[in-house]
ROTORDO-433628 format. One line per field, with one value per residue (C-alpha): chain; x, y, z. Coordinates in steps of 0.02 Angstrom, whole numbers. Example, Ala and Ser with C-alpha at 12.3 -4.5 7.8 and 13.67 -1.06 7.14 Angstrom:
<atoms>
ch = c(A	A) $
xx = c(615	684) $
yy = c(-225	-53) $
zz = c(390	357) $
</atoms>
This chain:
<atoms>
ch = c(A	A	A	A	A	A	A	A	A	A	A	A	A	A	A	A	A	A	A	A	A	A	A	A	A	A	A	A	A	A	A	A	A	A	A	A	A	A	A	A	A	A	A	A	A	A	A	A	A	A	A	A	A	A	A	A	A	A	A	A	A	A	A	A	A	A	A	A	A	A	A	A	A	A	A	A	A	A	A	A	A	A	A	A	A	A	A	A	A	A	A	A	A	A	A	A	A	A	A	A	A	A	A	A	A	A	A	A	A	A	A	A	A	A	A	A	A	A	A	A	A	A	A	A	A	A	A	A	A	A	A	A	A	A	A	A	A	A	A	A	A	A	A	A	A	A	A	A	A	A	A	A	A	A	A	A	A	A	A	A	A	A	A	A	A	A	A	A	A	A	A	A	A	A	A	A	A	A	A	A	A	A	A	A	A	A	A	A	A	A	A	A	A	A	A	A	A	A	A	A	A	A	A	A	A	A	A	A	A	A	A	A	A	A	A	A	A	A	A	A	A	A	A	A	A	A	A	A	A	A	A	A	A	A	A	A	A	A	A	A	A	A	A	A	A	A	A	A	A	A	A	A	A	A	A	A	A	A	A	A	A	A	A	A	A	A	A	A	A	A	A	A	A	A	A	A	A	A	A	A	A	A	A	A	A	A	A	A	A	A	A	A	A	A	A	A	A	A	A	A	A	A	A	A	A	A	A	A	A	A	A	A	A	A	A	A	A	A	A	A	A	A	A	A	A	A	A	A	A	A	A	A	A	A	A	A	A	A	A	A	A	A	A	A	A	A	A	A	A	A	A	A	A	A	A	A	A	A	A	A	A	A	A	A	A	A	A	A	A	A	A	A	A	A	A	A	A	A	A	A	A	A	A	A	A	A	A	A	A	A	A	A	A	A	A	A	A	A	A	A	A	A	A	A	A	A	A	A	A	A	A	A	A	A	A	A	A	A	A	A	A	A	A	A	A	A	A	A	A	A	A	A	A	A	A	A	A	A	A	A	A	A	A	A	A	A	A	A	A	A	A	A	A	A	A	A	A	A	A	A	A	A	A	A	A	A	A	A	A	A	A	A	A	A	A	A	A	A	A	A	A	A	A	A	A	A	A	A	A	A	A	A	A	A	A	A	A	A	A	A	A	A	A	A	A	A	A	A	A	A	A	A	A	A	A	A	A	A	A	A	A	A	A	A	A	A	A	A	A	A	A	A	A	A	A	A	A	A	A	A	A	A	A	A	A	A	A	A	A	A	A	A	A	A	A	A	A	A	A	A	A	A	A	A	A	A	A	A	A	A	A	A	A	A	A	A	A	A	A	A	A	A	A	A	A	A	A	A	A	A	A	A	A	A	A	A	A	A	A	A	A	A	A	A	A	A	A	A	A	A	A	A	A	A	A	A	A	A	A	A	A	A	A	A	A	A	A	A	A	A	A	A	A	A	A	A	A	A	A	A	A	A	A	A	A	A	A	A	A	A	A	A	A	A	A	A	A	A	A	A	A	A	A	A	A	A	A	A	A	A	A	A	A	A	A	A	A	A	A	A	A	A	A	A	A	A	A	A	A	A	A	A	A	A	A	A	A	A	A	A	A	A	A	A	A	A	A	A	A	A	A	A	A	A	A	A	A	A	A	A	A	A	A	A	A	A	A	A	A	A	A	A	A	A	A	A	A	A	A	A	A	A	A	A	A	A	A	A	A	A	A	A	A	A	A	A	A	A	A	A	A	A	A	A	A	A	A	A	A	A	A	A	A	A	A	A	A	A	A	A	A	A	A	A	A	A	A	A	A	A	A	A	A	A	A	A	A	A	A	A	A	A	A) $
xx = c(4585	4456	4555	4603	4419	4378	4510	4459	4270	4299	4254	4095	4046	4064	3961	3824	3820	3817	3669	3576	3607	3534	3385	3322	3235	3350	3384	3558	3610	3615	3711	3835	3858	3896	4031	4120	4121	4247	4439	4523	4532	4363	4305	4429	4404	4217	4231	4338	4216	4073	4172	4192	4006	3965	4073	3988	3816	3875	3930	3768	3670	3776	3742	3559	3558	3656	3533	3367	3433	3365	3198	3196	3228	3095	2962	3006	2983	2816	2764	2808	2699	2550	2560	2455	2322	2321	2294	2140	2072	2103	2007	1871	1870	1863	1715	1634	1653	1592	1439	1412	1440	1316	1186	1224	1203	1022	1052	1184	1073	932	1049	1123	942	896	1064	1020	843	913	1028	889	771	921	944	758	759	906	824	658	757	851	693	603	741	746	557	528	678	592	431	497	584	432	348	468	442	255	277	396	264	126	240	230	404	413	340	472	611	545	543	724	773	700	785	952	944	842	812	977	1099	1020	1048	1203	1289	1184	1220	1044	1059	1220	1128	989	1112	1186	1010	952	1065	1016	824	856	927	788	672	755	756	570	525	622	544	377	426	481	309	223	326	278	102	82	173	44	-104	-42	-159	-306	-260	-229	-398	-493	-408	-445	-625	-643	-569	-670	-834	-800	-757	-918	-1014	-951	-956	-1132	-1186	-1108	-1196	-1360	-1340	-1287	-1451	-1381	-1239	-1265	-1439	-1395	-1331	-1421	-1593	-1601	-1415	-1453	-1603	-1494	-1364	-1475	-1559	-1399	-1352	-1513	-1485	-1302	-1338	-1475	-1363	-1222	-1341	-1409	-1225	-1180	-1319	-1288	-1098	-1090	-1009	-906	-774	-609	-440	-268	-273	-431	-345	-167	-106	37	69	229	302	261	320	482	513	486	600	745	729	733	883	974	964	831	940	980	800	752	891	829	650	686	801	670	526	640	657	469	451	556	455	289	347	397	250	195	241	55	-4	-57	-180	-324	-385	-367	-172	-163	-285	-176	-28	-96	-177	-10	76	-67	-63	118	115	-42	50	203	101	14	183	247	99	92	276	418	563	548	508	517	427	590	617	425	456	623	533	380	492	578	423	341	478	466	282	291	412	309	148	231	293	145	20	97	41	-137	-234	-407	-475	-592	-434	-339	-498	-497	-319	-345	-478	-375	-225	-339	-414	-236	-175	-319	-301	-115	-147	-266	-115	-11	95	123	46	63	183	53	-75	59	73	-110	-88	38	-87	-235	-131	-115	-307	-339	-237	-324	-493	-439	-397	-568	-666	-564	-631	-798	-788	-736	-880	-1005	-932	-930	-1112	-1177	-1267	-1220	-1402	-1512	-1600	-1783	-1912	-2095	-2176	-2156	-2105	-1962	-1919	-1906	-1800	-1665	-1656	-1640	-1486	-1414	-1449	-1515	-1613	-1688	-1837	-1861	-1858	-1982	-2114	-2109	-2236	-2198	-2121	-1962	-1768	-1651	-1492	-1365	-1346	-1351	-1187	-1197	-1299	-1204	-1033	-1110	-1166	-1002	-914	-1029	-986	-807	-827	-912	-770	-640	-733	-731	-548	-550	-656	-573	-417	-434	-442	-541	-686	-575	-445	-569	-646	-476	-437	-599	-582	-413	-454	-596	-495	-372	-530	-583	-420	-330	-447	-606	-500	-386	-550	-633	-462	-444	-628	-622	-464	-554	-588	-756	-814	-894	-943	-1116	-1033	-914	-1047	-1135	-977	-960	-1138	-1113	-956	-1045	-1172	-1048	-949	-1105	-1137	-967	-1037	-1157	-1022	-938	-1105	-1107	-934	-984	-1140	-1036	-900	-1012	-876	-938	-863	-831	-690	-521	-433	-560	-502	-597	-642	-542	-690	-712	-524	-562	-712	-646	-497	-610	-714	-568	-505	-677	-691	-521	-555	-722	-619	-491	-636	-727	-571	-536	-704	-682	-520	-612	-733	-588	-506	-641	-654	-624	-592	-561	-419	-412	-595	-636	-788	-879	-1028	-1133	-1164	-1057	-970	-1063	-927	-940	-1131	-1121	-986	-1094	-1255	-1138	-1078	-1269	-1327	-1176	-1198	-1378	-1317	-1219	-1359	-1343	-1164	-1100	-1108	-924	-889	-1011	-947	-774	-802	-903	-762	-630	-720	-734	-554	-504	-611	-540	-371	-394	-458	-322	-197	-297	-260	-78	-41	138	67	-60	39	-90	-260	-380	-503	-639	-575	-552	-735	-791	-687	-772	-941	-889	-822	-979	-1079	-949	-992	-1173	-1167	-1055	-1181	-1332	-1273	-1264	-1221	-1297	-1209	-1087	-1081	-1101	-992	-861	-893	-876	-703	-641	-649	-589	-421	-497	-625	-503	-381	-530	-595	-427	-420	-607	-601	-421	-391	-204	-175	-271	-192	-11	-49	-129	-9	45	-91	-215	-358	-309	-453	-343	-261	-268	-191	-10	103	180	6	-48	108	98	-75	-40	100	-14	-133	0	59	-114	-143	14	-30	-206	-187	-51	-99	-125	24	-60	-209	-179	-292	-222	-43	-80	-160	-13	102	4	16	199	214	113	214	376	297	236	405	492	373	413	601	583	492	617	765	669	634) $
yy = c(-3485	-3423	-3457	-3632	-3667	-3612	-3711	-3869	-3852	-3780	-3941	-3953	-3777	-3817	-3976	-3882	-3744	-3887	-3971	-3814	-3787	-3957	-3933	-3781	-3719	-3578	-3432	-3460	-3282	-3312	-3472	-3406	-3254	-3369	-3462	-3306	-3210	-3336	-3319	-3281	-3428	-3487	-3492	-3606	-3721	-3717	-3747	-3895	-3958	-3928	-4027	-4175	-4174	-4168	-4319	-4420	-4387	-4432	-4597	-4629	-4588	-4709	-4844	-4810	-4808	-4969	-5047	-5005	-5029	-5206	-5144	-5000	-5123	-5236	-5096	-5025	-5204	-5221	-5057	-5095	-5252	-5148	-5015	-5114	-5145	-4967	-4903	-5015	-4951	-4775	-4798	-4877	-4744	-4614	-4690	-4717	-4539	-4478	-4574	-4514	-4349	-4354	-4433	-4314	-4143	-4132	-4182	-4056	-3920	-3968	-3977	-3813	-3742	-3826	-3753	-3574	-3586	-3647	-3495	-3382	-3462	-3446	-3264	-3228	-3311	-3214	-3052	-3090	-3127	-2964	-2867	-2932	-2869	-2699	-2683	-2630	-2501	-2422	-2432	-2342	-2214	-2179	-2159	-2040	-1930	-1934	-1879	-1742	-1687	-1681	-1598	-1740	-1705	-1788	-1950	-1918	-1914	-2084	-2159	-2107	-2181	-2353	-2338	-2308	-2433	-2579	-2574	-2499	-2609	-2761	-2689	-2585	-2657	-2586	-2406	-2342	-2380	-2274	-2130	-2148	-2143	-1990	-1907	-1944	-1804	-1690	-1728	-1701	-1534	-1489	-1539	-1434	-1286	-1307	-1330	-1179	-1080	-1133	-1085	-912	-896	-945	-820	-687	-730	-733	-572	-493	-586	-566	-409	-512	-660	-530	-441	-612	-658	-498	-489	-660	-609	-457	-546	-663	-534	-428	-575	-617	-430	-415	-568	-500	-335	-415	-529	-382	-294	-175	-114	66	80	217	327	473	412	467	412	234	207	236	120	-16	4	-5	-158	-250	-202	-259	-429	-460	-415	-526	-675	-633	-622	-785	-874	-804	-828	-984	-1084	-945	-948	-931	-989	-959	-1131	-1072	-913	-990	-1143	-1209	-1356	-1267	-1266	-1444	-1502	-1406	-1469	-1643	-1631	-1549	-1665	-1820	-1741	-1710	-1529	-1490	-1387	-1270	-1260	-1212	-1073	-1011	-998	-918	-794	-748	-734	-614	-498	-506	-470	-309	-261	-289	-191	-40	77	194	380	434	288	407	511	382	232	130	149	83	-54	-113	-106	-220	-328	-368	-400	-512	-613	-640	-711	-814	-896	-926	-996	-1119	-1171	-1194	-1312	-1412	-1438	-1515	-1409	-1295	-1159	-1170	-1089	-1003	-933	-873	-787	-705	-650	-582	-490	-402	-348	-301	-179	-109	-96	0	123	144	167	291	402	391	413	572	655	619	769	692	611	503	436	408	302	203	169	113	-1	-74	-105	-198	-305	-331	-384	-492	-579	-616	-660	-790	-860	-876	-714	-606	-433	-355	-223	-170	-138	-41	64	95	193	309	325	353	506	569	535	644	779	774	772	921	1019	979	1023	1185	1224	1167	1273	1425	1411	1399	1552	1643	1604	1649	1802	1810	1836	1734	1597	1655	1514	1546	1385	1225	1133	1242	1235	1045	1048	1156	1057	899	959	1037	993	1155	1175	1333	1317	1513	1510	1364	1463	1598	1597	1590	1670	1680	1678	1563	1643	1561	1590	1465	1415	1334	1179	1172	1162	1038	928	938	886	731	700	710	586	470	498	455	298	236	231	139	4	-167	-122	-268	-148	-156	-41	58	88	149	262	333	359	456	557	611	647	750	848	886	957	1060	1124	1148	1165	1239	1346	1414	1449	1542	1644	1689	1734	1845	1936	1967	2147	2141	2064	2197	2220	2136	1995	1973	1972	1831	1734	1745	1676	1544	1482	1469	1363	1247	1236	1170	1036	954	841	778	752	646	549	526	451	337	272	238	130	72	137	209	380	330	213	262	274	365	526	687	818	976	1089	1186	1261	1288	1382	1474	1533	1584	1679	1772	1810	1892	1980	2052	2100	2181	2289	2332	2370	2484	2576	2589	2658	2780	2836	2872	2975	3075	3090	3193	3308	3485	3600	3791	3791	3977	4016	4145	4061	3895	3859	3808	3623	3477	3445	3354	3215	3170	3160	3047	2941	2930	2868	2746	2674	2668	2570	2453	2416	2374	2237	2167	2113	1927	1931	1867	2009	2019	2036	2181	2272	2238	2312	2454	2499	2475	2594	2740	2718	2721	2886	2960	2919	2978	3148	3167	3135	3265	3405	3364	3333	3404	3483	3585	3731	3852	3825	3961	3950	3955	3785	3727	3759	3677	3531	3529	3518	3365	3278	3314	3219	3074	3073	3074	2936	2834	2867	2822	2635	2587	2406	2343	2266	2414	2461	2642	2757	2629	2678	2856	2839	2808	2999	3047	3106	3216	3285	3335	3424	3519	3559	3626	3750	3787	3838	3908	3831	3822	3874	3721	3599	3659	3652	3484	3403	3232	3202	3062	3174	3301	3360	3354	3191	3117	3279	3244	3402	3371	3355	3518	3602	3553	3621	3772	3819	3803	3921	4049	4051	4077	4222	4305	4286	4343	4480	4590	4739	4627	4712	4883	4805	4770	4616	4542	4576	4496	4341	4319	4344	4206	4093	4116	4093	3932	3868	3887	3797	3660	3642	3634	3488	3399	3419	3362	3216	3177	3190	3081	2959) $
zz = c(-161	-279	-438	-386	-364	-533	-619	-514	-568	-746	-838	-729	-780	-962	-953	-863	-1001	-1123	-1037	-1035	-1228	-1262	-1153	-1244	-1075	-1035	-1150	-1239	-1202	-1027	-1037	-1164	-1054	-906	-1017	-1085	-914	-854	-867	-1036	-1163	-1106	-1285	-1338	-1201	-1225	-1404	-1370	-1239	-1382	-1509	-1402	-1361	-1539	-1579	-1436	-1509	-1677	-1615	-1528	-1685	-1795	-1654	-1661	-1846	-1865	-1736	-1833	-2003	-2034	-1970	-2091	-2237	-2190	-2172	-2348	-2427	-2343	-2404	-2575	-2564	-2497	-2632	-2760	-2641	-2584	-2761	-2775	-2617	-2666	-2827	-2725	-2596	-2729	-2825	-2654	-2610	-2766	-2759	-2582	-2611	-2755	-2638	-2496	-2586	-2567	-2371	-2360	-2431	-2320	-2170	-2221	-2215	-2057	-1982	-2053	-1978	-1813	-1814	-1858	-1715	-1594	-1643	-1627	-1453	-1404	-1481	-1390	-1227	-1253	-1296	-1152	-1047	-1128	-1142	-965	-973	-1128	-1054	-898	-1004	-1105	-940	-879	-1048	-1020	-840	-898	-1022	-893	-775	-641	-590	-426	-503	-647	-515	-442	-602	-646	-476	-527	-702	-626	-480	-558	-739	-821	-746	-833	-1005	-970	-1108	-1242	-1317	-1295	-1119	-1109	-1194	-1064	-919	-996	-1016	-836	-756	-883	-856	-669	-691	-813	-679	-552	-666	-711	-530	-477	-623	-555	-382	-439	-526	-365	-269	-386	-381	-187	-194	-306	-214	-39	-13	-69	47	192	156	159	317	409	348	424	582	585	546	687	810	763	789	953	1011	945	1042	1200	1194	1157	1313	1419	1412	1551	1442	1416	1483	1601	1452	1380	1326	1148	1124	1197	1096	938	1006	1042	867	788	890	838	658	661	735	616	471	547	554	371	314	398	316	148	142	252	97	41	172	78	144	92	1	-91	-149	-190	-268	-154	-273	-346	-165	-118	-281	-275	-110	-137	-298	-215	-62	-179	-269	-103	-113	14	118	-38	-79	99	105	-66	-11	148	75	-68	61	159	11	-15	165	158	-10	76	241	129	128	-1	27	7	129	268	164	146	244	87	92	268	224	74	189	322	194	117	278	339	175	190	353	330	177	300	432	298	233	421	450	298	254	364	386	247	370	559	704	741	571	574	745	690	523	619	746	604	531	681	725	540	549	716	649	501	582	700	553	448	592	642	473	512	567	538	692	578	485	645	715	551	567	749	690	555	683	805	649	603	772	800	636	662	844	775	687	837	811	971	953	1116	1051	923	1065	1150	993	1002	1165	1077	932	1061	1128	949	913	1075	994	832	924	1024	869	794	940	963	799	846	1002	908	793	936	1015	847	813	994	1028	1212	1262	1383	1298	1268	1291	1236	1303	1397	1242	1204	1385	1382	1228	1318	1469	1382	1303	1460	1652	1701	1870	1945	2055	2055	1863	1861	1953	1830	1685	1508	1409	1511	1482	1544	1617	1494	1308	1165	1171	1341	1287	1133	1228	1336	1189	1107	1269	1273	1085	1123	1265	1139	1014	1135	1192	1007	1009	1176	1113	1052	1149	1276	1422	1584	1619	1756	1615	1498	1625	1662	1482	1458	1603	1566	1383	1449	1569	1423	1326	1468	1539	1374	1224	1301	1414	1271	1166	1311	1349	1165	1160	1305	1223	1060	1031	985	1139	1240	1426	1389	1314	1449	1582	1488	1475	1658	1681	1550	1634	1802	1725	1644	1806	1879	1735	1761	1897	1766	1644	1782	1802	1614	1607	1754	1660	1510	1598	1736	1857	2020	2059	2229	2174	2254	2082	1999	1916	1937	1797	1813	1738	1901	1885	1702	1722	1867	1778	1627	1742	1821	1651	1597	1761	1732	1558	1618	1730	1590	1467	1601	1627	1442	1415	1561	1477	1307	1409	1485	1323	1254	1410	1353	1512	1494	1629	1627	1651	1779	1839	1826	1713	1862	1797	1782	1617	1473	1453	1640	1636	1484	1576	1731	1630	1530	1701	1769	1620	1626	1804	1780	1665	1809	1912	1845	1899	2069	2196	2222	2041	2020	2176	2121	1942	2015	2139	2008	1891	2024	2081	1902	1875	2026	1975	1800	1857	1980	1838	1736	1863	1887	1702	1668	1507	1604	1653	1720	1805	1864	2019	1904	1820	2000	2045	1876	1911	2093	2008	1902	2059	2159	2024	2048	2228	2197	2077	2209	2345	2230	2263	2076	2135	2293	2422	2472	2659	2700	2601	2544	2363	2396	2473	2297	2272	2450	2380	2249	2382	2512	2375	2299	2479	2521	2363	2374	2563	2546	2708	2718	2886	2944	2826	2869	3065	3057	2927	2980	3121	3100	3143	2998	2897	2735	2786	2600	2533	2481	2496	2322	2239	2325	2280	2097	2090	2187	2076	1925	2009	2051	1870	1807	1927	1871	1692	1709	1835	1755	1860	2022	2099	2101	2216	2384	2400	2252	2314	2482	2400	2293	2442	2538	2383	2390	2569	2553	2404	2511	2655	2546	2453	2628	2671	2514	2534	2712	2656	2519	2644	2776	2634) $
</atoms>
């Protein structure tokens, strides 16, 4: 079906191809390809069609030529006729053209000149127009360069922005404009680098000058607080009016002088109040912030600034190792910190978003923790109370200054309570040394007063009242020694020193009263008590000094109520308040008295032992000397003189001391008889010993210390007396018969004691009486001794078994 269709339309296809070739509209390649792509022998058939077409065109051409031939011949003939006229016309035209050319040469020259001028004029106009278009750009660029030279970088950025958005687009086709466009980013980077360099210089500057800024801020805060406090004290005319008269006058005069100086300084320096802006040029920060904000890098700048300031904060918070040695070290440390946060507070209020309240609070909390840790560490090294007090004052000024800038400082005041305890410890150490010096310098003798003036001087220092003594005429002696008024004055000075730390702590009068009482209690119960205990235990303190110490502590104890009144007058807190603490001086001085009393008893016994050690008995003497031993008489004389000193002591103390001495003497004498190293003792030695005991009994009966009832003091020697009576009378039958009965004459004689002494007499009798066995009386006595020894030994054994 397809082949038949191609055969039938083949001629039509060839005709179309020829028409396309004649039209010259389509590419011949496409047409020829369509012909040759057909069936075989297509070329021959196409050529036949092409020859037929050519022949047709030849015939048409021939017909056309035959149709126009006559006209062509007529035209040629006409042209030949016109030829002559055309040559004449040519000559005329040539001549006319020559003459015209000659005549128009000058016109042509002028015309060309005019054309050239017009071109120049047009070019000039064009140049002027272009220059007028470019001139603002150049002026702005020149302005930009000038702003860069004078370091007006923020204005330069605004100029660059105008150049980019307004001026440069108008002349963007010029090469200099392209150069400018290429330079603007470089200038921006240069401005960023320069502004950042200025910022770094600023940060370095405030790091160096932060201590000066802080010192100025702290000084202003301190002056304001001093001025307010002085006015308050001046208005409160009753403040401290009930204090000690001399002290109050000094304080009032000091207040008047301080107020006067304050007003004078305010008048003198009224125009010299400096702020952080006066000490530091903040323009680099503002400039850099504006520049980075314009450049769209405000966040980068904020992060950089905060990062650098955090680093500086860490450096500022790092203390010097020797800071605790001087107050200047603490002052510089606080000044740097205050300066740092004053700058941050200024930046917070004059810039928008560079630092925020959250950022400053976070930075302050971090700094506060570090500050507290540093102060805890370094303040622990301070052993000088004056330095600790200076530190406290600096902390208060530091806290008040930063509180004025809106920073919370409660933790600093809490720290001050910790430092207050340390301050009290340093005060206690200092006053411990003062107390020791007072005790070392005391003569431990009653204070002599020769006239009324001297008496008033003493009672002005110490609240002493004694109506009986007031009745005596001058000269007279006060019962206490010089250390008592000095101790009392030093306790009051300690209270003043403690009060100094309590000032400016924003605490109520009740809290201050409680703090003063607690610190004073520590002084009395720990420091003064320890000094008294150590004083009492010192070897060079004798009985006279101990007696005076007891008297002194009695008067100091009585003065405690005046100390409580003194504290109440300072704080204006009544003692009847429920929560008011009481001073513990009563127990302190009672303990010291008890210790002194015990030391008196000990030293008396030691002195008695010293006399006993020099006793030199001849235990083998045949008969006594008829008088008491010399060492014992010296001992009794010593005891008499000692007990005379005890007249100022409380009655029970003197009686107890006297009884203790007599009991110790009795015990020592008994131990001398029963000493295991003493092997033999004669009846003569017993008689001599009896004479000594008689002297002891006479001393006891002479009432060396008043207040004993009946024979109470003599009972101290009852054991010795019954034992010696038993040997002197040789009443063994009565002793053995009445032993164990309540009515026994020798109730206080222990069988073992009697046995020990009797055995020593038996051995002495055997040794000294070699021929006793040849005498009947001696033999009977020896037998009696043996019999009594056996009976006593049986009693002792029976007691042991019963036990």
